[in-house]
C-alpha positions in Angstrom: 61.7 -3.9 30.2 59.2 -1.9 32.3 56.6 -1.5 29.5 55.8 -4.5 27.3 53.2 -5.8 24.9 53.7 -9.5 24.5 52.1 -12.7 23.4 54.1 -14.6 26.1 53.0 -15.3 29.6 54.6 -13.1 32.2 55.6 -13.4 35.8 54.6 -11.1 38.7 57.8 -11.9 40.4 59.8 -10.8 37.4 58.0 -7.5 37.3 58.5 -6.8 41.0 62.2 -7.7 40.6 62.5 -4.8 38.1 61.3 -2.4 40.7 62.8 -3.7 43.9 64.9 -1.0 45.7 65.6 -0.4 49.4 63.6 2.8 49.3 60.3 1.0 48.5 58.0 0.1 51.3 55.1 -0.9 49.0 54.5 -2.8 45.8 50.9 -2.7 44.6 49.9 -5.2 41.9 47.0 -5.2 39.5 46.7 -8.5 37.7 43.9 -8.9 35.2 42.8 -12.3 33.8 40.3 -13.8 31.4 37.1 -14.7 33.3 34.6 -17.3 32.3 31.6 -14.9 32.1 30.8 -11.4 30.9 27.5 -9.5 30.4 25.6 -12.7 31.3 27.3 -14.8 28.6 29.7 -17.7 29.0 33.2 -16.7 27.8 35.4 -19.4 26.1 38.4 -17.2 25.4 39.4 -13.6 24.6 41.3 -12.4 21.5 43.3 -9.2 22.0 44.3 -7.3 18.9 46.8 -4.5 19.1 48.9 -2.0 17.2 52.1 -3.0 19.0 54.3 0.0 18.4 51.5 2.4 19.2 50.4 0.5 22.2 53.8 0.3 23.8 54.4 4.0 23.1 51.1 4.9 24.8 51.8 2.6 27.7 55.2 4.3 28.2 53.5 7.7 28.2 51.1 6.4 30.9 54.0 5.1 32.9 55.9 8.5 32.7 52.7 10.4 33.5 52.2 8.2 36.6 55.7 8.9 37.7 55.1 12.7 37.4 51.5 12.6 38.8 52.0 10.4 41.9 54.8 10.2 44.5 55.8 6.7 43.4 59.3 5.3 42.7 58.5 3.3 39.6 56.0 1.3 37.6 55.7 -1.7 35.3 53.0 -2.0 32.7 52.7 -5.3 30.8 49.8 -6.3 28.5 49.3 -9.5 26.5 47.7 -9.9 23.1 46.6 -12.8 20.9 44.3 -15.6 22.0 44.0 -16.1 25.7 42.1 -18.8 27.5 39.9 -18.5 30.6 42.2 -18.1 33.6 45.2 -16.7 31.7 46.7 -13.3 32.8 46.0 -10.4 30.5 47.5 -7.3 32.1 50.0 -6.6 34.9 50.6 -3.2 36.5 52.9 -2.9 39.4 53.5 0.4 41.2 56.3 0.8 43.8 56.4 3.6 46.4 57.6 4.5 49.8 54.1 4.2 51.1 51.1 2.0 50.1 48.5 4.8 49.5 50.5 6.4 46.7 51.1 3.0 45.1 47.4 2.1 45.2 46.4 5.4 43.7 48.9 5.2 40.9 48.1 1.6 40.1 44.3 2.3 39.9 44.9 5.4 37.7 47.2 3.5 35.4 44.8 0.7 34.7 42.0 3.1 33.9 44.3 5.0 31.6 45.5 1.9 29.8 41.9 0.7 29.2 40.9 4.2 27.9 44.0 5.2 25.8 46.0 2.2 24.6 45.1 0.8 21.1 44.3 -2.8 22.2 41.0 -4.2 21.2 39.2 -7.1 22.9 37.0 -9.7 21.2 35.1 -12.3 23.3 34.5 -15.8 22.0 31.3 -17.3 23.4 28.9 -20.2 22.5 26.7 -17.5 21.0 29.4 -16.1 18.7 32.1 -13.5 18.9 31.7 -10.0 20.3 33.9 -6.9 20.2 33.9 -5.3 23.6 33.8 -1.5 24.2 33.6 -0.8 27.9 30.3 -2.4 29.1 29.0 -2.8 25.5 29.4 -5.8 23.3 29.0 -5.7 19.5 28.5 -9.0 17.6 31.3 -9.4 15.2 
């Protein structure tokens, strides 16, 4: 499955194996993970909430748009949801192309689009309480 919203851990190798073809000369990987600090606060964990059917449908639209917009061969977009501890992977995007430049551009575009368009909401758990995140803004909640 090239687009997936999951509670389970995923493997970069598994994602790349879905894209591996002799025509490809580049595989660009974006792997996001939970970090231990944000906006000057210690982060204990993240909670991602999602509308799964809508989120996967929008991620598939982004994948198809990337294939039309950039001269790439294929793309994988996987995102996790639920409670994730510091150091756990959150999102994986892999773009394959004949050349690296196209793969880099497509991968960067796709992560920006996922963050902007996909109905996945992020809550940070900190020693100071929980905060819903919206871009660079945190709202206590």
